[in-house]
C-alpha positions in Angstrom: 0.0 0.0 0.0 1.3 3.5 -0.9 0.4 6.4 1.5 2.0 9.8 2.2 4.8 8.9 -0.3 5.7 5.8 1.7 5.4 2.1 0.9 3.5 0.4 3.7 3.8 -3.3 4.4 1.6 -5.7 6.4 3.5 -6.5 9.5 2.0 -9.9 10.2 2.7 -11.2 6.7 6.4 -10.2 6.9 6.8 -11.7 10.3 5.2 -15.0 9.4 7.6 -15.4 6.5 10.7 -14.8 8.6 9.6 -16.4 11.9 9.1 -13.4 14.1 6.5 -13.5 16.9 4.1 -10.8 17.9 1.2 -10.2 20.3 -1.6 -7.6 20.2 -2.6 -6.2 23.6 -5.8 -4.5 24.5 -4.4 -0.9 24.4 -4.0 -1.1 20.6 -0.3 -1.8 21.0 1.6 -4.5 19.0 4.6 -6.1 20.7 7.1 -7.6 18.2 10.0 -9.9 19.3 12.6 -9.5 16.6 16.3 -8.6 17.0 14.8 -5.8 19.0 11.7 -5.8 21.2 9.4 -3.2 19.5 6.1 -1.8 20.8 3.9 0.0 18.4 0.7 2.0 18.9 -1.8 2.6 16.1 -1.9 6.2 14.9 1.1 7.2 17.1 4.3 8.4 15.3 6.7 6.8 17.7 7.5 3.3 18.7 9.3 1.9 21.8 12.4 0.0 20.7 14.2 -1.8 23.6 12.7 0.8 25.9 13.8 3.8 23.8 11.3 6.0 21.8 12.0 6.2 18.1 10.2 7.9 15.2 8.4 5.6 12.8 9.8 7.7 10.1 12.9 9.8 10.8 12.2 12.4 8.1 8.4 12.7 8.5 7.1 12.7 12.1 3.4 12.5 11.0 3.8 8.9 9.7 2.2 6.3 12.0 1.3 2.6 11.9 -2.2 2.2 10.5 -4.8 -0.5 10.6 -6.2 -1.7 7.2 -8.1 -4.8 6.3 -7.7 -6.0 9.9 -3.9 -5.8 9.6 -1.2 -3.4 10.9 0.7 -1.6 8.2 4.2 0.0 8.7 6.6 1.9 6.4 9.0 -0.6 4.8 12.0 1.5 6.0 11.0 1.0 9.6 10.7 -2.7 9.0 14.2 -2.8 7.4 15.9 -0.8 10.2 14.3 -2.5 13.2 13.4 -6.1 12.1 16.8 -7.1 10.9 15.7 -7.0 7.2 17.1 -5.5 4.0 15.0 -3.7 1.4 15.7 -2.6 -2.2 13.5 -0.4 -4.4 13.3 -0.8 -8.2 11.8 2.5 -9.4 11.2 1.4 -13.0 9.2 -1.6 -11.9 7.7 0.1 -8.9 8.8 -2.9 -6.9 10.1 -3.1 -3.3 12.0 -6.3 -2.2 12.2 -7.3 1.4 14.7 -10.0 2.5 16.3 -11.3 5.7 19.5 -9.4 6.3 21.9 -11.8 7.9 25.5 -10.6 8.2 26.4 -7.9 5.7 29.6 -8.4 3.8 31.3 -7.0 0.7 32.9 -3.9 -0.7 31.4 -0.5 -1.6 33.1 2.2 -3.7 32.1 5.9 -3.5 33.3 9.0 -5.3 32.3 12.6 -5.8 31.8 15.8 -3.8 34.6 16.9 -1.5 31.9 18.6 0.6 30.4 15.2 1.3 33.8 13.5 1.8 34.4 14.1 5.5 30.9 13.1 6.4 30.9 10.1 4.1 34.2 8.8 5.7 32.8 9.1 9.2 29.5 7.4 8.3 31.5 4.6 6.5 33.7 4.0 9.6 30.7 3.7 11.9 28.9 1.4 9.4 32.0 -0.8 9.0 32.4 -1.0 12.8 28.8 -2.4 13.0 29.5 -4.7 10.0 33.1 -5.9 10.2 32.9 -7.8 6.9 32.1 -4.6 4.9 34.7 -2.4 3.4 33.9 1.1 2.0 36.3 3.3 0.1 35.8 7.0 -1.0 37.6 9.2 -3.5 36.8 12.8 -4.2 36.8 14.4 -7.6 33.8 16.7 -7.2 30.1 16.3 -7.8 30.5 16.1 -11.5 32.7 13.1 -11.2 30.4 11.5 -8.7 27.4 11.8 -11.1 29.3 10.5 -14.1 30.8 7.5 -12.3 27.6 6.5 -10.6 25.8 6.6 -13.9 28.6 4.6 -15.6 28.5 2.0 -12.8 32.2 2.4 -12.1 31.3 3.2 -8.4 28.5 1.9 -6.3 27.6 5.3 -4.9 28.2 8.8 -6.2 28.1 11.9 -3.9 26.7 15.3 -4.8 26.5 18.6 -3.1 23.8 20.0 -5.4 20.6 18.8 -7.2 21.0 16.8 -10.4 20.8 18.9 -13.6 18.3 18.2 -16.2 21.1 17.4 -18.6 22.6 14.7 -16.4 21.6 11.0 -16.2 18.6 10.1 -14.2 19.9 8.5 -11.0 18.4 7.4 -7.7 18.9 10.4 -5.3 19.2 9.9 -1.5 19.5 13.0 0.7 21.8 12.3 3.6 22.3 15.7 5.2 22.0 19.5 4.8 24.8 22.0 4.6 25.6 25.6 4.1 28.3 27.4 2.0 30.4 29.7 4.1 32.2 32.8 2.8 35.7 32.8 4.2 38.4 35.4 4.3 41.9 35.6 5.7 41.9 36.5 9.3 43.9 39.7 8.8 41.6 41.4 6.3 39.5 43.2 8.9 35.9 42.8 7.7 33.0 41.1 9.4 30.5 40.7 6.7 29.3 41.3 3.1 26.0 41.7 1.3 25.1 39.4 -1.5 25.5 42.3 -3.9 29.0 43.0 -2.7 29.9 39.3 -2.9 28.6 39.1 -6.5 30.6 42.2 -7.5 33.8 40.7 -6.0 33.3 37.5 -7.9 32.6 39.4 -11.2 35.6 41.7 -10.8 33.6 44.9 -10.2 35.1 45.3 -6.7 38.8 44.6 -6.6 40.1 46.3 -3.4 39.2 45.4 0.2 38.9 49.1 1.1 35.8 49.3 -1.0 33.9 46.9 1.3 35.2 48.3 4.6 38.5 46.5 4.9 42.1 47.6 4.7 43.6 48.6 1.4 44.7 45.7 -0.7 43.9 43.8 -3.9 41.3 41.1 -3.4 42.5 37.6 -4.4 39.4 35.6 -5.3 39.3 31.8 -5.0 36.6 29.6 -6.6 36.1 25.9 -7.2 36.7 24.3 -10.6 34.0 23.6 -13.2 31.9 20.5 -12.2 32.0 21.3 -8.5 28.7 21.1 -6.6 29.8 23.8 -4.3 30.6 26.1 -7.2 27.2 25.4 -8.7 25.5 26.2 -5.4 27.4 29.5 -5.1 26.6 30.4 -8.7 22.9 29.5 -8.2 22.5 31.7 -5.1 24.9 34.6 -5.7 25.4 35.2 -9.4 22.5 33.6 -11.3 19.7 35.7 -9.8 21.3 38.9 -11.3 22.5 37.2 -14.5 26.2 37.6 -13.5 29.1 35.7 -14.8 32.1 34.8 -12.7 35.3 36.6 -13.6 37.9 34.5 -15.4 40.5 36.1 -13.0 39.2 34.0 -10.2 41.7 31.4 -9.1 40.1 27.9 -9.4 40.9 25.1 -6.9 40.0 21.4 -7.0 38.5 21.0 -3.5 37.1 22.7 -0.4 40.4 21.9 1.4 42.5 23.7 -1.3 40.2 26.7 -1.0 40.6 26.8 2.8 44.4 26.4 2.6 44.7 29.1 -0.1 42.7 31.7 1.8 44.4 30.9 5.1 47.9 31.5 3.5 46.8 34.5 1.4 46.6 37.8 3.3 44.2 39.1 0.7 42.2 36.0 0.0 38.5 35.3 -0.1 36.7 32.0 -1.0 33.7 29.8 -0.3 33.6 26.4 1.3 31.3 23.8 2.9 30.6 24.5 6.6 33.0 21.7 7.5 36.1 23.5 6.1 36.4 26.8 7.9 39.3 26.0 10.2 42.1 28.6 10.3 40.1 31.2 8.4 37.4 33.7 9.2 33.8 32.9 8.4 32.0 36.2 7.7 28.4 37.3 7.9 26.3 37.3 4.8 23.4 39.7 4.7 24.1 40.1 8.4 23.5 36.4 9.1 26.1 34.1 10.6 26.9 30.9 8.7 25.5 28.6 11.5 23.4 25.5 11.8 20.6 27.5 13.5 20.4 29.9 10.6 20.3 27.1 8.1 17.5 25.5 10.0 15.5 28.8 10.3 16.1 29.7 6.6 17.8 33.0 7.3 21.2 32.2 6.0 21.1 32.7 2.2 23.3 29.9 0.8 22.1 26.4 1.9 21.7 23.0 0.2 21.2 19.3 0.7 24.0 16.7 0.3 23.2 13.5 -1.6 24.3 9.9 -2.3 23.5 8.8 -5.9 23.0 5.2 -7.1 22.3 3.9 -10.6 19.5 1.7 -9.2 18.2 0.4 -5.8 19.0 -3.3 -6.2 22.5 -3.2 -4.6 21.6 -4.6 -1.2 24.8 -3.5 0.5 24.6 0.1 -0.9 21.0 0.4 0.2 21.8 -0.9 3.7 24.5 1.7 4.0 22.3 4.5 2.7 19.5 3.4 5.1 22.0 3.6 7.9 23.1 7.1 6.9 19.5 8.3 7.0 18.6 6.5 10.2 18.5 8.1 13.7 22.0 6.8 14.4 23.4 8.0 11.1 21.8 11.5 11.6 23.5 11.8 15.0 26.9 11.4 13.2 25.7 14.1 10.7 25.2 16.5 13.6 28.5 15.5 15.4 30.4 16.4 12.2 29.0 19.9 12.0 26.5 19.2 9.2 22.7 19.6 9.6 20.4 16.7 9.9 17.6 16.0 7.4 14.5 18.1 8.0 11.7 16.7 10.2 
């Protein structure tokens, strides 16, 4: 059954197949004895898992178990995460497959966005700790490379820090976190903030000296990302495109967030833009008077924000889907927050 953009499955049918027992008690609660002891309540958005309250759906807190045809229905993702099962989704056939998980084993390869890289590595380490027979490797290269390699099937998972373009291959898109793009300057420049208009004029070459935006006198050295970067695309979309502006060819292109951060840190006149996770050793400045912070991303006041994605060619790679499910789970989203990114919206 499809409801609220979720595939719902009949709990009793799944349990009968895999040998899990359950008991319905008079308070409209269903107790399930799987790898976890799970208590569910009809029309309530949380379940008790081993004595701990968890959302039925981490990304939509209005989703509840429902009763239909005399049966209890739950989102398939909740079944997968808590009943020790694995699921795959074939979009072309509109088919979901549910299977017993057993012990996960195998190798996954990832490539793409350097904004996603630090988070992907932490998520992979945590997932491999839970699943000792799994190995996950990640290489950068930028969003463009992640899209191309996922589409070609040369990696299992691509990573992107922007939405797919209409000109790119149709891939399965899995949001794993939210992020902001911070404007960074060398600590010695002496400015606290810029407007979007000033920032656009710096990147188009209309403003070339720091004294024209309230800083000390000195030529502005402007750093940008290379073509194909998701961070560059996000910057272009929010800062330049609304006014029909083109980035100056004098901007110095770098291949990663890390290279931008190091260049600005070592250049007394440098300015650049990076993912929130790359601002060490430089000064993050206000944009339109707003601090580049998690709180301001959540409330919508900071002007350059985006989602981070994993991309797959299809959803029939059980190991890749298990890893993505973990990244989007409550445990995975805790790692997202610990690493300074923003969890997926409720």
